Structure formats: structure tokens, C-alpha cells
N, C-alpha and C positions, 0 to 999 in steps of 0.2 A: 242548755241551762243559761239564764240571763247573766250570771256572774262567773261563768266558767272561764278558765284561762284563755281558751280559744276566742271567746267572745270579747274578752278584754283586749286581747291582742289585735283583733280586727278593728275594734273601736280606736285603739291607739294608732293603728295604721291609717285609719280614715282621718283621724285628727291631723296627723302629719301630712297626709295627702292634701287635706283642705288648706293647711297652712302653706304648703308648697304652691297650691293653686292661687292663694291670695297674694303671696309675695313673689313667687317665681314667674307666674304668668304675667303679673303686673309689670315686673322688670323686663321681661321679654317683649311685651307690648310697647313699652317705652323705648326700648332699643330699636324696634321696627319704626317707630315714629321718627326717631332721630336719624338713623342710618339708611333706611329704605325710603321713607316718605320725605325726609328732609323738611319736616314741619316743626313748628313750635310746640313743645310738649304741653306747656301750661294752657295754650289755646285749645289743644285737642282734648285735654282732660277737664278743664274748667270752663271752657267757652260754651256758647249756646244761649238759650233763653234763660230767664231768671229761674232760680232754683225752685221757687214755689210752683211755677208752671211746669217745670220738668218733673217735679214730684207728683203733681196731679195727673199728668199724662201717663207717667210710668205706672202709677197706681191703677189708673183706668185700664190701660192695655194689659197689664199683668193680671188683673182680676178677670178681665174678659177672656184672656187666653186660658187661664186656669179653669174657668167655668166650662169653656168649650172642651178642654182636654178631659175634664172629669166626666162630662156627658159622653164623650167618645168611649173612654175606657170602661164606663158603666154599661155600655151597650153589649148585646150578645156577641156581635161579630168581633169585638175587641177584648173578649174575655181572656184570651191567652196573653194579650198585652198586659192586662191588669195583673194576671197571675205572675208574669215576669217581674213586674215592679213589686208585687207583694213578696215574692221570694227574696228580693233584695233587702227587704225589711225584716224578714224572718229571724235571721241570726243576730242582727245588730240591735233591733228594738230601740232606736235612738230616743233620747229624752227630748223635750221641747227645746231646751237650751242647746243641745247638740244640733237639732234641726236648724235652729236660727243661725248657729255658727257655720254649719255646712253651706246653708243658703247664702249667707253674707259673703263667705269666702269665694264661692262660685260666682256670685253676681259681680263682685268687684274685680276679681282676677280675670275671669273669662271675658267680661265686657271690655276691660282695658286691652286685653290681647286681641280678641276677635273683632271688636267694633273699632276701637281707636287705632289698633295696630294693623291687623290683617285686612280688614275691610277697606281701609284707605289705600291698600296696595292692589287688591284683586276685585273689589266691588261687593255690593250687599249680598246678592244671591250666592255667588261662589263661597263667600265667607260663611254664610248660613249653612250651606251644604257641608262644608268642611267641619263646622262646629258640631253637627249631628254625627257625622262619620267618626270623628275622633272621640266621641262619647262612647262608642262601642255598643250602641243599642241596636244596630242593624244585625238581626239574626235571620238569615235567609229561610230557615225552616219554619220560622214563626211569621207567617204571612200577615196576620193582623198587626204584629209589631212593626213590620215593614211599612204598612200603610200608616200606622200611627207616626212613624218617623217622617213621613211626608208632611203631616201636620206640624211636627216639631221644626221642620225646615221653614215652614211658613211663619211660625212663632219667632224663630231665630231671625228671620228676615225682618219681622216686625220690630225686633230690638234694633236692627240695623237702621231702619227708617226713623225710629225714635232718636237714635244717635245723630243721624244726619240732619233732621229737621228741628230737634229740640236740644240735644246735648247728651253727654255721657251719663249724667245723673239720672236722666229719664230712663235710659236703657238699663242702668243698674237697678233702679227701683222696680221696674217691670220684671226683670229677671228674678229679683229677690222675692217679690210678691208671688210670682208664679211657682217658684220652687217651694216656698213655705206652704202655700195652699195645697200643692200636690202632695207633699210629704205628709202634712197634717191630716188631710182627708184620707189618704191611703192608710195611715197609721191608726187614726182614731175612729174612722167610720168604716171603710171597706174592710180593713184588717180585722176589726172587732167582729164584723159579720162573718168573716172567714173562720174565726176561732169558734164562733157559736154554731154556725151551720156551714161546714165546709162544702156542701153540695151546691151552695149558692154561687160559688166562685167558678 
């Protein structure tokens, strides 16, 4: 039930986890910049190209990655991958405001940690691989999901290149756009189809 105590508890938990991602990961990323990379924090977080260009490049890459991702999970081979993400939405049924908050928290916190913090210490591709592994999406028995994770590693590396060549804001915008697009389409398009005709999933 949408308003059951269990659902409210899960939503509360996700709210706190998102807040922890936003503030905790950001703080850890900053510590890595200071004590591991020995770099200037303001330059790492605020440097790069002008914000207008960063916003445009982030919007373009995030939109392109989301379109490709949605094409993949809408294919027959990746049906089980889409079912996996559908199931994540089943119990929570997040509102648009919640989706925006989750996506914003993840985009800011994770990009500061993985791109500004970890990437500077181990490189773009290792940081991208670690990013996907720590998300816990790798389920060995779900082969389509494993292949989809290869795509996610490429997308994550793309965020890394945006950070390297344009700046952190570009990576954050791309990450935010990707998450919002994926959440919204899964919830309002694919998920609605699932409710109407379960056999299509």
C-alpha cells in the first residue's frame, strides 16, 4: 500500500541516505582532495570552463546517455535489467519532488567524491568501475543487468571526462539529468505499462 508504515519507513530511510550522500560523500571527497591529492579544494570544485559551457555540455551528455540507456533497457535482451529497476520503484513509488531530491543528492555528493576526490587519485576508468561496483547493481545471476553495468561504467567514465575537460559542474549536471530522466521514464512510462499489461515487461 502506498501509505503503509513500511513504505513510509523506506521513504524516510531513502531520504536520510540521500542526505548522507549529499553531505557525507561531499565531505569525504573534499578530505581526499586535501589529504590524498594535496590539491586546492576551490580549484577542484569550482574550476574549469565557464559555468554556461559546463551546463550545456553536462545537459547534452546526460541527455544522450539517458536516451541510450532507455533504448537498451527497452530492448528484449535487457528485459530483466528493466524488471530489476522496476522492482526498485514498486514499493517506494517516489513523487517527482522526491526524484529530483534523490537525483540532486546523488549528482552532487557522488561527483564530488568519485570525480573530484577518487578520480584524481586512481584515474578515470578505475573510478568509473568503482562507482558502478559500489552501487550494488552487479547481480551475477542477472546476465542482462551485468551487461547493462558495462554501459554504466562507460557513462560514469563519461562523467569523468566531463570533469577533466570542462569542470565539476558539467559532471554534476550530466549525472543529474541522467538520473532524473531514467527515474521519470521508468516511473511514468515503462512502469505504467507494467501496471496495465504485466506481460509486456
